[in-house]
C-alpha positions in Angstrom: 0.2 0.0 -0.3 1.6 3.0 -1.4 0.2 7.2 0.6 -0.2 9.4 -1.8 -0.9 11.6 1.1 1.2 12.9 3.8 -0.1 12.8 7.1 -0.8 16.5 7.6 -3.2 15.9 4.0 -4.8 13.0 5.8 -5.2 15.6 9.2 -6.3 18.3 7.3 -8.6 15.4 4.8 -10.2 14.0 8.0 -11.1 17.5 10.2 -13.0 18.3 6.5 -14.8 15.0 7.1 -13.1 13.2 4.3 -11.4 10.4 5.7 -13.2 8.7 8.4 -11.1 8.2 11.7 -10.3 4.6 10.3 -9.2 5.4 7.6 -7.3 8.2 8.9 -6.4 6.3 11.9 -5.7 3.4 8.8 -3.0 5.2 6.6 -1.3 6.9 9.9 -0.9 3.7 10.9 1.1 2.4 7.6 3.2 5.7 8.0 4.5 5.3 11.1 4.8 1.8 10.2 6.9 2.4 7.3 7.8 5.6 6.1 11.6 5.8 6.4 12.0 9.2 7.9 11.8 9.4 11.7 11.4 12.9 11.7 7.4 11.6 9.9 7.3 9.0 11.8 6.9 11.2 14.6 4.8 14.3 12.9 2.3 11.0 12.3 2.3 9.8 15.9 1.6 13.3 17.3 -1.3 13.5 14.6 -2.1 10.3 15.6 -3.6 11.4 19.1 -5.7 14.4 18.1 -7.6 11.9 16.2 -8.5 10.6 19.9 -9.0 7.2 19.0 -9.1 5.1 23.0 -10.0 1.8 20.4 -8.4 -1.7 20.9 -5.9 -1.4 17.7 -5.0 2.0 18.4 -3.4 0.2 22.7 -2.6 -3.1 21.0 -0.7 -0.8 18.2 1.0 1.6 20.9 2.0 -1.2 23.1 3.4 -2.3 20.2 5.5 1.0 19.2 6.4 1.7 22.3 8.2 -2.3 22.9 9.3 -2.8 19.2 10.7 0.6 17.6 13.4 1.4 17.9 13.7 5.7 17.9 13.1 6.4 21.3 11.1 9.2 20.9 8.6 7.4 19.0 7.9 4.9 22.1 8.3 8.2 24.7 4.9 9.8 22.5 3.8 6.3 22.7 4.3 6.0 25.9 1.7 9.1 26.7 -0.7 8.1 24.0 -1.3 5.2 26.0 -1.7 6.9 29.8 -4.0 9.9 28.3 -6.1 7.7 26.7 -5.7 4.1 28.5 -4.8 5.1 32.0 -6.5 2.6 33.4 -4.7 -0.6 31.6 -1.2 1.7 31.7 -1.7 2.3 36.0 0.1 0.7 38.3 -0.4 -3.0 39.6 -0.6 -3.3 43.5 0.8 -6.0 44.8 
């Protein structure tokens, strides 16, 4: 899947109602997973955070990024999004 949209255009189309939340999520996810430019990937995950998605697929994707992505700052942003949108799943376990 090759996208002809930048992360800015995806968000712009989403804001205008021309892109649904799921389509925007999938497109940004593709960019984050496949773009070789880390600045583009980080900007894309920040845009992803603006979509305010709190479903299982979003949680699983963020968790995957935290555990396996090579970019430290991208992992940091993923943790921040997890804490914002999934606080109960991120709480410290009590012993």
